[in-house]
C-alpha positions as CSV (number, residue, x, y, z in Angstrom):
1,X,0.0,0.0,0.0
2,X,1.1,3.6,-0.6
3,X,2.3,5.6,2.3
4,X,0.0,8.4,3.5
5,X,2.7,10.7,5.0
6,X,3.8,12.5,1.8
7,X,4.8,16.0,1.0
8,X,4.5,16.0,-2.8
9,X,1.4,16.1,-4.9
10,X,0.9,12.8,-6.7
11,X,-0.1,13.0,-10.4
12,X,-1.0,10.5,-13.0
13,X,-0.4,11.9,-16.5
14,X,-2.3,10.5,-19.4
15,X,-0.4,9.4,-22.5
16,X,-1.9,12.2,-24.6
17,X,-0.3,14.8,-22.3
18,X,3.0,13.1,-22.4
19,X,3.0,12.9,-26.2
20,X,2.2,16.6,-26.3
21,X,5.4,17.2,-24.4
22,X,7.4,15.6,-27.2
23,X,5.6,18.0,-29.6
24,X,6.8,20.9,-27.4
25,X,3.5,21.5,-25.5
26,X,4.0,24.6,-23.3
27,X,1.7,23.5,-20.4
28,X,3.6,20.2,-20.2
29,X,6.9,22.0,-20.0
30,X,5.8,23.5,-16.6
31,X,4.7,20.1,-15.4
32,X,8.0,18.4,-16.4
33,X,9.9,21.2,-14.6
34,X,7.8,20.5,-11.4
35,X,8.5,16.8,-11.8
36,X,12.3,17.2,-12.2
37,X,12.4,19.8,-9.4
38,X,10.7,17.3,-7.0
39,X,7.6,19.4,-6.5
40,X,5.3,16.8,-8.0
41,X,5.5,13.0,-8.0
42,X,4.4,11.2,-11.2
43,X,2.9,7.8,-10.7
44,X,2.8,5.1,-13.3
45,X,1.9,1.4,-13.8
46,X,3.2,-1.1,-16.2
47,X,0.1,-0.6,-18.3
48,X,0.5,3.2,-18.5
49,X,4.2,2.9,-19.5
50,X,3.3,0.2,-22.1
51,X,0.6,2.4,-23.6
52,X,3.0,5.3,-23.8
53,X,5.6,3.3,-25.6
54,X,3.0,1.9,-28.0
55,X,1.5,5.3,-28.8
56,X,4.9,7.0,-29.2
57,X,5.8,4.3,-31.8
58,X,2.8,5.1,-34.0
59,X,3.8,6.2,-37.5
60,X,1.9,9.5,-37.2
61,X,4.1,10.4,-34.3
62,X,7.5,9.0,-35.4
63,X,7.5,11.6,-38.2
64,X,7.4,14.3,-35.5
65,X,10.1,13.0,-33.1
66,X,12.6,10.2,-33.4
67,X,12.4,6.9,-31.6
68,X,15.6,7.8,-29.8
69,X,14.0,10.9,-28.4
70,X,10.9,9.1,-27.4
71,X,12.8,6.2,-25.8
72,X,15.0,8.6,-23.8
73,X,12.0,10.6,-22.6
74,X,10.0,7.5,-21.6
75,X,12.9,6.0,-19.9
76,X,13.6,9.2,-17.9
77,X,10.0,9.6,-17.1
78,X,9.7,6.0,-15.9
79,X,12.9,6.4,-13.8
80,X,11.5,9.4,-11.8
81,X,8.0,8.1,-11.4
82,X,6.6,6.1,-8.6
83,X,5.5,2.7,-9.9
84,X,2.4,1.1,-8.5
85,X,0.5,-2.1,-9.2
86,X,-3.3,-1.7,-9.1
87,X,-5.0,-4.4,-7.1
88,X,-8.4,-3.6,-8.8
89,X,-9.6,-2.4,-12.1
90,X,-12.5,0.1,-12.4
91,X,-14.8,0.6,-15.3
92,X,-15.7,4.3,-15.0
93,X,-14.6,5.9,-18.2
94,X,-16.8,5.9,-21.3
95,X,-13.7,4.6,-23.1
96,X,-12.6,1.4,-21.4
97,X,-8.9,1.9,-22.4
98,X,-8.7,5.0,-20.3
99,X,-9.5,3.1,-17.1
100,X,-5.8,2.2,-16.7
101,X,-5.1,5.8,-15.6
102,X,-7.9,5.8,-13.1
103,X,-6.6,2.4,-11.7
104,X,-3.2,4.0,-11.3
105,X,-4.6,7.1,-9.7
106,X,-6.8,5.2,-7.3
107,X,-4.0,2.8,-6.2
108,X,-1.5,5.6,-5.6
109,X,-4.1,7.9,-4.0
110,X,-3.1,10.5,-6.5
111,X,-4.2,14.1,-6.1
112,X,-4.6,14.7,-9.8
113,X,-5.1,12.9,-13.1
114,X,-3.8,15.2,-15.8
115,X,-5.4,14.5,-19.2
116,X,-6.7,16.1,-22.4
117,X,-9.1,13.2,-22.9
118,X,-12.8,14.2,-22.8
119,X,-13.8,10.8,-21.7
120,X,-11.8,11.3,-18.5
121,X,-12.4,15.0,-18.1
122,X,-16.1,14.6,-18.1
123,X,-15.7,12.6,-14.8
124,X,-14.1,15.6,-13.2
125,X,-13.5,14.2,-9.7
126,X,-13.4,10.6,-8.5
127,X,-12.4,9.2,-5.1
128,X,-10.5,12.3,-4.1
129,X,-8.8,12.6,-7.5
130,X,-9.1,15.8,-9.5
131,X,-9.2,15.1,-13.2
132,X,-8.0,18.2,-15.0
133,X,-6.3,19.4,-18.2
134,X,-2.6,20.4,-18.1
135,X,-3.6,24.1,-18.4
136,X,-5.9,23.8,-15.4
137,X,-3.3,22.0,-13.4
138,X,-0.8,24.7,-14.2
139,X,-3.2,27.4,-13.1
140,X,-4.3,25.7,-9.9
141,X,-1.0,24.2,-8.7
142,X,2.1,25.5,-10.4
């Protein structure tokens, strides 16, 4: 189980937000700065990292950034993230493939799930987890 005595905000970051960082997304730059400065703790699962690797390898993205850049970013992100293994799986999102992010957030008792996905954003708040866009997270927290 995840420790309750923590000083950092825990965040689960959806794949679409992380891919936008590779495109040079401005809001994500602020989040990455907070992660590397230790102000925010990213949380991942095997499933979320696997999805990130699969999406980054899609042909429509490999024309925008190299495999080397993607692999380096994903490896670095995975290295600084807290890894959890969800004991349960929810079926809350309208899009079933998005539930892996909710599973991660619930298991880690994350404060925020940062996403650009409307199927998750429509939920808004679940079990103490605020589901927000990167811009909203930046305005509220950073």
